FIKOLZA-1660 file (N, C-alpha, C; in steps of 0.1 Angstrom, whole numbers, plus 5000, padded with zeros to 4 digits):
% residues 182
   i   px   py   pz ch aa at
   1 6180 3852 5318  A  X  N
   1 6179 3838 5324  A  X CA
   1 6165 3834 5326  A  X  C
   2 6163 3821 5324  A  X  N
   2 6150 3815 5326  A  X CA
   2 6147 3812 5340  A  X  C
   3 6135 3813 5344  A  X  N
   3 6131 3811 5358  A  X CA
   3 6129 3796 5360  A  X  C
   4 6137 3790 5369  A  X  N
   4 6136 3776 5371  A  X CA
   4 6131 3772 5385  A  X  C
   5 6121 3780 5389  A  X  N
   5 6115 3776 5402  A  X CA
   5 6122 3781 5414  A  X  C
   6 6129 3791 5414  A  X  N
   6 6136 3797 5426  A  X CA
   6 6150 3791 5428  A  X  C
   7 6154 3781 5421  A  X  N
   7 6168 3776 5422  A  X CA
   7 6178 3785 5415  A  X  C
   8 6189 3787 5422  A  X  N
   8 6199 3795 5416  A  X CA
   8 6208 3787 5408  A  X  C
   9 6209 3791 5395  A  X  N
   9 6218 3784 5386  A  X CA
   9 6231 3790 5385  A  X  C
  10 6242 3783 5388  A  X  N
  10 6255 3789 5387  A  X CA
  10 6259 3793 5373  A  X  C
  11 6265 3804 5372  A  X  N
  11 6270 3808 5359  A  X CA
  11 6285 3806 5358  A  X  C
  12 6290 3807 5346  A  X  N
  12 6304 3805 5343  A  X CA
  12 6312 3817 5350  A  X  C
  13 6306 3828 5350  A  X  N
  13 6313 3840 5356  A  X CA
  13 6316 3838 5371  A  X  C
  14 6307 3830 5378  A  X  N
  14 6309 3828 5392  A  X CA
  14 6322 3819 5394  A  X  C
  15 6325 3809 5386  A  X  N
  15 6337 3801 5387  A  X CA
  15 6349 3810 5386  A  X  C
  16 6349 3819 5376  A  X  N
  16 6361 3827 5374  A  X CA
  16 6363 3837 5386  A  X  C
  17 6353 3841 5392  A  X  N
  17 6354 3850 5404  A  X CA
  17 6361 3842 5416  A  X  C
  18 6356 3829 5417  A  X  N
  18 6362 3822 5428  A  X CA
  18 6377 3819 5426  A  X  C
  19 6381 3816 5413  A  X  N
  19 6395 3814 5410  A  X CA
  19 6403 3827 5413  A  X  C
  20 6398 3838 5410  A  X  N
  20 6405 3850 5412  A  X CA
  20 6407 3853 5426  A  X  C
  21 6397 3850 5435  A  X  N
  21 6398 3852 5449  A  X CA
  21 6408 3843 5455  A  X  C
  22 6408 3830 5451  A  X  N
  22 6418 3821 5456  A  X CA
  22 6432 3823 5451  A  X  C
  23 6433 3828 5439  A  X  N
  23 6446 3830 5433  A  X CA
  23 6452 3843 5437  A  X  C
  24 6446 3851 5445  A  X  N
  24 6452 3864 5449  A  X CA
  24 6450 3874 5438  A  X  C
  25 6442 3871 5428  A  X  N
  25 6439 3881 5418  A  X CA
  25 6449 3881 5407  A  X  C
  26 6459 3872 5406  A  X  N
  26 6469 3872 5396  A  X CA
  26 6464 3865 5383  A  X  C
  27 6453 3858 5384  A  X  N
  27 6447 3851 5372  A  X CA
  27 6454 3837 5370  A  X  C
  28 6463 3833 5379  A  X  N
  28 6470 3820 5378  A  X CA
  28 6471 3814 5391  A  X  C
  29 6482 3806 5393  A  X  N
  29 6484 3799 5406  A  X CA
  29 6491 3808 5415  A  X  C
  30 6488 3807 5428  A  X  N
  30 6495 3816 5437  A  X CA
  30 6508 3808 5442  A  X  C
  31 6516 3815 5449  A  X  N
  31 6529 3809 5453  A  X CA
  31 6527 3797 5462  A  X  C
  32 6517 3797 5471  A  X  N
  32 6515 3785 5480  A  X CA
  32 6512 3773 5472  A  X  C
  33 6503 3774 5462  A  X  N
  33 6500 3762 5453  A  X CA
  33 6512 3758 5445  A  X  C
  34 6520 3767 5441  A  X  N
  34 6532 3764 5433  A  X CA
  34 6542 3757 5442  A  X  C
  35 6544 3761 5454  A  X  N
  35 6553 3754 5463  A  X CA
  35 6549 3740 5466  A  X  C
  36 6536 3738 5468  A  X  N
  36 6530 3725 5471  A  X CA
  36 6532 3716 5459  A  X  C
  37 6530 3721 5447  A  X  N
  37 6531 3713 5435  A  X CA
  37 6545 3709 5432  A  X  C
  38 6555 3718 5436  A  X  N
  38 6569 3715 5433  A  X CA
  38 6576 3707 5444  A  X  C
  39 6574 3712 5456  A  X  N
  39 6581 3706 5468  A  X CA
  39 6575 3693 5472  A  X  C
  40 6562 3691 5471  A  X  N
  40 6557 3678 5476  A  X CA
  40 6562 3666 5468  A  X  C
  41 6562 3667 5454  A  X  N
  41 6569 3655 5447  A  X CA
  41 6584 3654 5450  A  X  C
  42 6591 3665 5452  A  X  N
  42 6605 3664 5455  A  X CA
  42 6607 3657 5469  A  X  C
  43 6599 3661 5479  A  X  N
  43 6600 3655 5492  A  X CA
  43 6596 3640 5491  A  X  C
  44 6586 3636 5484  A  X  N
  44 6582 3622 5483  A  X CA
  44 6593 3614 5476  A  X  C
  45 6599 3619 5465  A  X  N
  45 6610 3612 5459  A  X CA
  45 6622 3611 5468  A  X  C
  46 6626 3622 5474  A  X  N
  46 6637 3622 5483  A  X CA
  46 6635 3612 5495  A  X  C
  47 6623 3612 5500  A  X  N
  47 6620 3603 5512  A  X CA
  47 6620 3589 5507  A  X  C
  48 6615 3586 5495  A  X  N
  48 6615 3572 5490  A  X CA
  48 6630 3568 5488  A  X  C
  49 6638 3576 5482  A  X  N
  49 6652 3573 5480  A  X CA
  49 6659 3570 5493  A  X  C
  50 6657 3579 5503  A  X  N
  50 6663 3577 5516  A  X CA
  50 6659 3564 5522  A  X  C
  51 6646 3560 5521  A  X  N
  51 6641 3548 5527  A  X CA
  51 6647 3536 5520  A  X  C
  52 6648 3537 5507  A  X  N
  52 6654 3526 5499  A  X CA
  52 6669 3524 5503  A  X  C
  53 6676 3535 5503  A  X  N
  53 6691 3534 5506  A  X CA
  53 6694 3529 5520  A  X  C
  54 6685 3533 5530  A  X  N
  54 6688 3529 5543  A  X CA
  54 6683 3515 5546  A  X  C
  55 6675 3509 5536  A  X  N
  55 6671 3495 5538  A  X CA
  55 6657 3494 5544  A  X  C
  56 6650 3505 5547  A  X  N
  56 6637 3505 5553  A  X CA
  56 6627 3499 5543  A  X  C
  57 6629 3498 5530  A  X  N
  57 6620 3493 5521  A  X CA
  57 6622 3478 5518  A  X  C
  58 6632 3472 5524  A  X  N
  58 6635 3458 5521  A  X CA
  58 6623 3449 5523  A  X  C
  59 6616 3450 5533  A  X  N
  59 6604 3441 5535  A  X CA
  59 6594 3443 5525  A  X  C
  60 6592 3456 5520  A  X  N
  60 6582 3459 5510  A  X CA
  60 6587 3454 5496  A  X  C
  61 6599 3454 5494  A  X  N
  61 6605 3450 5480  A  X CA
  61 6609 3435 5480  A  X  C
  62 6605 3427 5490  A  X  N
  62 6608 3413 5490  A  X CA
  62 6623 3410 5489  A  X  C
  63 6631 3417 5496  A  X  N
  63 6645 3414 5496  A  X CA
  63 6648 3401 5502  A  X  C
  64 6640 3396 5511  A  X  N
  64 6642 3383 5517  A  X CA
  64 6641 3372 5507  A  X  C
  65 6631 3373 5497  A  X  N
  65 6630 3363 5487  A  X CA
  65 6642 3363 5477  A  X  C
  66 6647 3374 5475  A  X  N
  66 6659 3375 5466  A  X CA
  66 6671 3368 5473  A  X  C
  67 6672 3370 5486  A  X  N
  67 6683 3364 5493  A  X CA
  67 6681 3349 5493  A  X  C
  68 6669 3344 5494  A  X  N
  68 6666 3329 5493  A  X CA
  68 6670 3324 5480  A  X  C
  69 6667 3331 5469  A  X  N
  69 6671 3327 5456  A  X CA
  69 6686 3327 5454  A  X  C
  70 6693 3337 5460  A  X  N
  70 6707 3337 5459  A  X CA
  70 6713 3325 5467  A  X  C
  71 6707 3321 5478  A  X  N
  71 6712 3310 5486  A  X CA
  71 6710 3297 5478  A  X  C
  72 6699 3296 5471  A  X  N
  72 6697 3284 5462  A  X CA
  72 6707 3283 5451  A  X  C
  73 6711 3295 5446  A  X  N
  73 6721 3295 5435  A  X CA
  73 6734 3291 5441  A  X  C
  74 6738 3296 5453  A  X  N
  74 6750 3292 5459  A  X CA
  74 6751 3277 5462  A  X  C
  75 6739 3272 5466  A  X  N
  75 6739 3257 5469  A  X CA
  75 6741 3249 5456  A  X  C
  76 6735 3254 5445  A  X  N
  76 6737 3247 5432  A  X CA
  76 6751 3248 5428  A  X  C
  77 6758 3259 5430  A  X  N
  77 6772 3261 5426  A  X CA
  77 6780 3252 5434  A  X  C
  78 6777 3250 5447  A  X  N
  78 6785 3242 5456  A  X CA
  78 6783 3227 5452  A  X  C
  79 6771 3223 5447  A  X  N
  79 6769 3210 5442  A  X CA
  79 6777 3207 5430  A  X  C
  80 6778 3218 5421  A  X  N
  80 6785 3216 5409  A  X CA
  80 6800 3215 5412  A  X  C
  81 6805 3220 5423  A  X  N
  81 6819 3219 5426  A  X CA
  81 6823 3205 5429  A  X  C
  82 6813 3197 5433  A  X  N
  82 6815 3183 5436  A  X CA
  82 6813 3174 5423  A  X  C
  83 6810 3181 5412  A  X  N
  83 6808 3173 5400  A  X CA
  83 6821 3167 5395  A  X  C
  84 6819 3156 5388  A  X  N
  84 6830 3149 5382  A  X CA
  84 6829 3151 5367  A  X  C
  85 6840 3151 5360  A  X  N
  85 6841 3153 5346  A  X CA
  85 6848 3141 5339  A  X  C
  86 6842 3136 5328  A  X  N
  86 6848 3125 5321  A  X CA
  86 6850 3129 5307  A  X  C
  87 6863 3128 5303  A  X  N
  87 6866 3131 5289  A  X CA
  87 6863 3120 5280  A  X  C
  88 6856 3123 5269  A  X  N
  88 6853 3113 5258  A  X CA
  88 6865 3114 5249  A  X  C
  89 6870 3103 5244  A  X  N
  89 6881 3104 5234  A  X CA
  89 6877 3112 5222  A  X  C
  90 6887 3120 5217  A  X  N
  90 6884 3129 5205  A  X CA
  90 6878 3120 5194  A  X  C
  91 6869 3126 5186  A  X  N
  91 6862 3119 5175  A  X CA
  91 6864 3127 5163  A  X  C
  92 6867 3120 5152  A  X  N
  92 6867 3126 5139  A  X CA
  92 6858 3117 5130  A  X  C
  93 6848 3123 5124  A  X  N
  93 6838 3116 5116  A  X CA
  93 6836 3123 5103  A  X  C
  94 6832 3115 5093  A  X  N
  94 6828 3120 5080  A  X CA
  94 6814 3125 5082  A  X  C
  95 6811 3137 5077  A  X  N
  95 6797 3143 5077  A  X CA
  95 6791 3139 5064  A  X  C
  96 6778 3137 5065  A  X  N
  96 6770 3134 5053  A  X CA
  96 6770 3146 5043  A  X  C
  97 6773 3143 5030  A  X  N
  97 6774 3154 5020  A  X CA
  97 6767 3150 5008  A  X  C
  98 6759 3160 5002  A  X  N
  98 6752 3158 4990  A  X CA
  98 6761 3160 4978  A  X  C
  99 6771 3169 4980  A  X  N
  99 6780 3173 4969  A  X CA
  99 6790 3163 4966  A  X  C
 100 6793 3153 4974  A  X  N
 100 6803 3143 4972  A  X CA
 100 6816 3148 4977  A  X  C
 101 6818 3160 4981  A  X  N
 101 6830 3165 4987  A  X CA
 101 6831 3161 5001  A  X  C
 102 6842 3154 5005  A  X  N
 102 6843 3149 5019  A  X CA
 102 6844 3161 5029  A  X  C
 103 6836 3160 5039  A  X  N
 103 6836 3170 5050  A  X CA
 103 6838 3162 5063  A  X  C
 104 6846 3168 5072  A  X  N
 104 6849 3161 5085  A  X CA
 104 6845 3170 5097  A  X  C
 105 6842 3163 5107  A  X  N
 105 6839 3169 5120  A  X CA
 105 6849 3163 5130  A  X  C
 106 6856 3172 5137  A  X  N
 106 6864 3168 5148  A  X CA
 106 6858 3174 5161  A  X  C
 107 6855 3165 5170  A  X  N
 107 6848 3168 5182  A  X CA
 107 6855 3164 5195  A  X  C
 108 6857 3173 5204  A  X  N
 108 6863 3170 5217  A  X CA
 108 6852 3173 5228  A  X  C
 109 6849 3163 5236  A  X  N
 109 6837 3165 5245  A  X CA
 109 6841 3160 5259  A  X  C
 110 6836 3166 5269  A  X  N
 110 6836 3161 5283  A  X CA
 110 6822 3160 5288  A  X  C
 111 6820 3151 5297  A  X  N
 111 6807 3149 5303  A  X CA
 111 6807 3153 5317  A  X  C
 112 6797 3160 5321  A  X  N
 112 6796 3165 5335  A  X CA
 112 6786 3155 5343  A  X  C
 113 6792 3149 5354  A  X  N
 113 6784 3140 5362  A  X CA
 113 6784 3145 5376  A  X  C
 114 6774 3140 5384  A  X  N
 114 6773 3145 5397  A  X CA
 114 6782 3139 5407  A  X  C
 115 6789 3128 5404  A  X  N
 115 6797 3122 5414  A  X CA
 115 6808 3113 5408  A  X  C
 116 6818 3109 5415  A  X  N
 116 6828 3100 5410  A  X CA
 116 6823 3086 5407  A  X  C
 117 6813 3082 5415  A  X  N
 117 6807 3069 5413  A  X CA
 117 6800 3069 5399  A  X  C
 118 6793 3080 5396  A  X  N
 118 6786 3081 5383  A  X CA
 118 6796 3081 5372  A  X  C
 119 6808 3088 5374  A  X  N
 119 6819 3088 5364  A  X CA
 119 6824 3074 5361  A  X  C
 120 6826 3066 5372  A  X  N
 120 6830 3052 5370  A  X CA
 120 6820 3044 5362  A  X  C
 121 6807 3046 5365  A  X  N
 121 6797 3039 5358  A  X CA
 121 6796 3042 5343  A  X  C
 122 6797 3055 5340  A  X  N
 122 6797 3059 5326  A  X CA
 122 6810 3055 5319  A  X  C
 123 6821 3055 5326  A  X  N
 123 6834 3050 5320  A  X CA
 123 6833 3036 5316  A  X  C
 124 6825 3028 5324  A  X  N
 124 6824 3014 5321  A  X CA
 124 6815 3012 5309  A  X  C
 125 6806 3021 5306  A  X  N
 125 6797 3020 5295  A  X CA
 125 6802 3028 5283  A  X  C
 126 6815 3032 5283  A  X  N
 126 6821 3041 5273  A  X CA
 126 6819 3035 5258  A  X  C
 127 6821 3022 5256  A  X  N
 127 6819 3017 5242  A  X CA
 127 6805 3020 5237  A  X  C
 128 6795 3019 5245  A  X  N
 128 6782 3022 5241  A  X CA
 128 6780 3037 5238  A  X  C
 129 6786 3045 5247  A  X  N
 129 6785 3060 5245  A  X CA
 129 6791 3064 5232  A  X  C
 130 6803 3059 5229  A  X  N
 130 6810 3063 5217  A  X CA
 130 6803 3058 5205  A  X  C
 131 6797 3046 5205  A  X  N
 131 6789 3041 5194  A  X CA
 131 6777 3050 5192  A  X  C
 132 6770 3054 5202  A  X  N
 132 6758 3063 5201  A  X CA
 132 6763 3076 5194  A  X  C
 133 6774 3081 5199  A  X  N
 133 6779 3094 5193  A  X CA
 133 6782 3092 5178  A  X  C
 134 6790 3082 5175  A  X  N
 134 6795 3080 5162  A  X CA
 134 6783 3078 5152  A  X  C
 135 6773 3070 5155  A  X  N
 135 6762 3068 5146  A  X CA
 135 6754 3080 5144  A  X  C
 136 6753 3088 5154  A  X  N
 136 6745 3101 5152  A  X CA
 136 6753 3111 5144  A  X  C
 137 6766 3113 5147  A  X  N
 137 6774 3123 5141  A  X CA
 137 6776 3120 5126  A  X  C
 138 6777 3107 5122  A  X  N
 138 6779 3104 5108  A  X CA
 138 6767 3108 5099  A  X  C
 139 6755 3110 5105  A  X  N
 139 6744 3114 5097  A  X CA
 139 6742 3129 5096  A  X  C
 140 6750 3136 5103  A  X  N
 140 6749 3151 5103  A  X CA
 140 6754 3156 5090  A  X  C
 141 6748 3168 5086  A  X  N
 141 6753 3175 5075  A  X CA
 141 6759 3188 5080  A  X  C
 142 6767 3195 5072  A  X  N
 142 6773 3208 5076  A  X CA
 142 6762 3218 5080  A  X  C
 143 6751 3218 5073  A  X  N
 143 6740 3227 5075  A  X CA
 143 6734 3225 5089  A  X  C
 144 6734 3213 5094  A  X  N
 144 6729 3209 5107  A  X CA
 144 6737 3216 5118  A  X  C
 145 6749 3219 5116  A  X  N
 145 6758 3224 5126  A  X CA
 145 6760 3240 5125  A  X  C
 146 6753 3246 5116  A  X  N
 146 6755 3261 5115  A  X CA
 146 6748 3268 5126  A  X  C
 147 6755 3278 5131  A  X  N
 147 6750 3288 5141  A  X CA
 147 6749 3282 5155  A  X  C
 148 6746 3290 5164  A  X  N
 148 6745 3286 5178  A  X CA
 148 6733 3276 5180  A  X  C
 149 6723 3278 5172  A  X  N
 149 6711 3269 5173  A  X CA
 149 6715 3254 5169  A  X  C
 150 6723 3253 5159  A  X  N
 150 6728 3240 5154  A  X CA
 150 6737 3234 5165  A  X  C
 151 6746 3241 5171  A  X  N
 151 6755 3236 5181  A  X CA
 151 6746 3232 5193  A  X  C
 152 6736 3240 5197  A  X  N
 152 6728 3236 5208  A  X CA
 152 6720 3223 5206  A  X  C
 153 6715 3222 5194  A  X  N
 153 6708 3209 5190  A  X CA
 153 6717 3197 5191  A  X  C
 154 6730 3199 5186  A  X  N
 154 6740 3189 5187  A  X CA
 154 6742 3185 5202  A  X  C
 155 6744 3195 5210  A  X  N
 155 6746 3193 5225  A  X CA
 155 6735 3185 5231  A  X  C
 156 6722 3189 5228  A  X  N
 156 6711 3183 5234  A  X CA
 156 6709 3168 5229  A  X  C
 157 6712 3166 5216  A  X  N
 157 6711 3153 5211  A  X CA
 157 6722 3144 5217  A  X  C
 158 6734 3149 5218  A  X  N
 158 6744 3140 5225  A  X CA
 158 6741 3137 5239  A  X  C
 159 6735 3147 5246  A  X  N
 159 6731 3145 5260  A  X CA
 159 6721 3134 5261  A  X  C
 160 6711 3134 5252  A  X  N
 160 6700 3124 5252  A  X CA
 160 6706 3110 5249  A  X  C
 161 6715 3110 5240  A  X  N
 161 6721 3097 5236  A  X CA
 161 6731 3091 5247  A  X  C
 162 6738 3100 5254  A  X  N
 162 6747 3095 5264  A  X CA
 162 6739 3090 5276  A  X  C
 163 6728 3097 5279  A  X  N
 163 6719 3093 5290  A  X CA
 163 6712 3080 5287  A  X  C
 164 6709 3077 5274  A  X  N
 164 6703 3064 5270  A  X CA
 164 6714 3053 5271  A  X  C
 165 6726 3056 5267  A  X  N
 165 6737 3046 5268  A  X CA
 165 6741 3043 5282  A  X  C
 166 6741 3053 5291  A  X  N
 166 6746 3051 5304  A  X CA
 166 6735 3049 5315  A  X  C
 167 6723 3047 5310  A  X  N
 167 6712 3045 5320  A  X CA
 167 6715 3034 5330  A  X  C
 168 6713 3035 5342  A  X  N
 168 6705 3045 5350  A  X CA
 168 6712 3057 5355  A  X  C
 169 6725 3058 5351  A  X  N
 169 6733 3070 5355  A  X CA
 169 6728 3082 5347  A  X  C
 170 6727 3093 5353  A  X  N
 170 6723 3105 5346  A  X CA
 170 6735 3115 5344  A  X  C
 171 6737 3118 5331  A  X  N
 171 6748 3128 5328  A  X CA
 171 6741 3141 5328  A  X  C
 172 6747 3151 5335  A  X  N
 172 6741 3164 5337  A  X CA
 172 6743 3173 5325  A  X  C
 173 6755 3172 5318  A  X  N
 173 6757 3181 5307  A  X CA
 173 6768 3175 5298  A  X  C
 174 6767 3179 5285  A  X  N
 174 6778 3176 5276  A  X CA
 174 6785 3189 5273  A  X  C
 175 6798 3190 5275  A  X  N
 175 6806 3202 5274  A  X CA
 175 6815 3200 5262  A  X  C
 176 6814 3210 5253  A  X  N
 176 6823 3209 5241  A  X CA
 176 6836 3216 5244  A  X  C
 177 6847 3209 5241  A  X  N
 177 6860 3214 5242  A  X CA
 177 6865 3219 5229  A  X  C
 178 6861 3212 5218  A  X  N
 178 6865 3216 5205  A  X CA
 178 6855 3211 5195  A  X  C
 179 6852 3220 5185  A  X  N
 179 6843 3216 5174  A  X CA
 179 6850 3222 5162  A  X  C
 180 6854 3213 5153  A  X  N
 180 6861 3217 5141  A  X CA
 180 6855 3210 5129  A  X  C
 181 6850 3218 5119  A  X  N
 181 6844 3213 5107  A  X CA
 181 6854 3216 5095  A  X  C
 182 6858 3206 5088  A  X  N
 182 6867 3208 5076  A  X CA
 182 6860 3203 5064  A  X  C
% end
């Protein structure tokens, strides 16, 4: 060893001797360390599970906010229970076709409105609503109606058109009862 001015330099052998003394001379972990490493995580997990199941963690896990969200959903459902529905007469239209083969769309729709007063107002504007629907539907092609994305686009377009025709009344949703393409 080199002389470094009187300072004692630890050697690797000193570390092994300390481990042997702490480990009881077995060269590995003693039983106390093993118990702490196994039992401590089990106790923490068990204690956490017990606190969760008894409800002690509700304030930490924001259970109050979840219940507020549930209350808002219940209030929305209650508002929807007061909704009024207006059936649009069934429509059968020719679809636009490049092949010359006639294709038809049969559509049965109901409108969801927030009140009976809104239902009466839209019913009074029904000729405009049907005209808006007919002119749009006649320009559709079969490819436009394929898949759930096509049906969703159709639903959103009809909702926009009925809201424009029935303004200032707002229609909440367009509900399909039947869609048949022949």
